[in-house]
N, C-alpha and C positions, 0 to 999 in steps of 0.2 A: 375395726367393725365392718367398714366399708368393703374390706377385702373378703371378710367372712361371707358376706351376702353373694358376691361374685363368684366366689369358690364355690359355695353351694349352688347356685344358680347353673354355673357351668357344669357341675357334677350331675345335676338334675337333668340337664338337657342331653348329656351324654347317655345316661342310664334309662331313659324313658321310652326307648324305641320298641320294647317288647313286653309292655305290661298291660294289664286290664282294668287298672284303675286302684283307687284307695280301699283299704280295709276300713271298717268302722272306726277304728282307732286313729288311722291315718286321716280319715276325713275329719275328725274331731281336731286333729292337730292343725289340719289344713283350714278349718273355719276359724279356729282360734287365732292363727297367723293373719287370715284375712281381716279379721275384725280389728286386731291391733294395729295392722298395717294402715287401716283406714284412719286411725287416731293420729297418724304421723305423716299423712299424705300432704299436708300443707300446714302453714303457719296458723291459719284459722282453725284448722281441725285440733292443733295442739291446744290452742287457747280455749276451745270448746270442750274439750275432753280433760284437761288437767288444770284444776284450780290454782295449784301452786307448785312451787319447785320439788317439793317432796313427792307429789302425785306424779309429776312428770318422770322423776327419776324412777319411781316404782313402775310406771307404764313402760319406760324404756327398758328397764330390766326385763319385764314381762315379755316385751317384744323381742329382745335378743334371746330369750330362752325359747320363745315359740319359733324362732327362726332356726334355732339349733334343733328343736324337736323334729322339725321337718326332715332332718338328715336320717333319722330313724325309717323314714318312709320314702326315701328317694327312689327305690326301685319300684314304687307303686305309683308314682305320680306320671299323669298323662303329659304328653307334649304340650298341651294347652296350659296345663297347670303349671308347668316348667316355665313356658314363656310368660305367664301371669306372674309367677314368682319373681322372676327377673325384672320385670316391668315394675312391680310393686317396691322391690328393694331399691331400684334405681330411682324411683320417685321419693321413697322415704330417706334415703341416705343424706342427701343434701339439706333437707329440711331439719333432720336430727343433728346434723353438723352444725347448722347455723343456730339452733336452739341452745345446743351446748356451748357454742362460742359466746352466745348472749349471756348464758348463765356464768361462764368464766368472767366476762367483763363486769357483770353485776358484782360478783364476789370480789374482784379487783378494786371497783369503785367503792364497795362498803369497807375494805380493808384501808383504802386511802382516805376515807372519810373518818374512821377511827383513829388513824394515824394524826390526822389534822386536829381532831379533837384533843388527843393527847398533847400535842404540841401547843395548843391554845391553852390548855389548863397549865402548863408548864410556864408559858410566857406570863400568865396571870399572877402566878406565885411569886 
C-alpha cells in the first residue's frame, strides 16, 4: 500500500505541470482524501476517529479507495496539491503500518490466550 501512495504521488507530480485545477468531481475526491488522511495522520487521530478495530478497518478501506480515486483526476491536480498529496501519504503510511502491526500483535496475543485456555482445560481434565 505504501508503494501505491508513492506511485500515485510520483505520477501526480509528473502530470501536473499544465493543468488549471480540479473539476467539481475531482475537488470532491480531493476533499474526501484530505478528510480521510487527517484521520490517519497520527496515532492520536486514529484513536479519536476510530472506536474499534472494525471502524478502523472500514476507515482504512475508505482511505485506500479515496487514494485510488485521486488517480482519476491526476491530470487535474495542481503542483501544490500533488506536493500536499505526497506529504499526506508520507505522513499517513507509517502510522497506518504501525496500527496494522498493533492489530496483528493483538490477534496473535488473543490466539495465544485461547490456546493457553484450551491447554489449561485439558490439564484440568
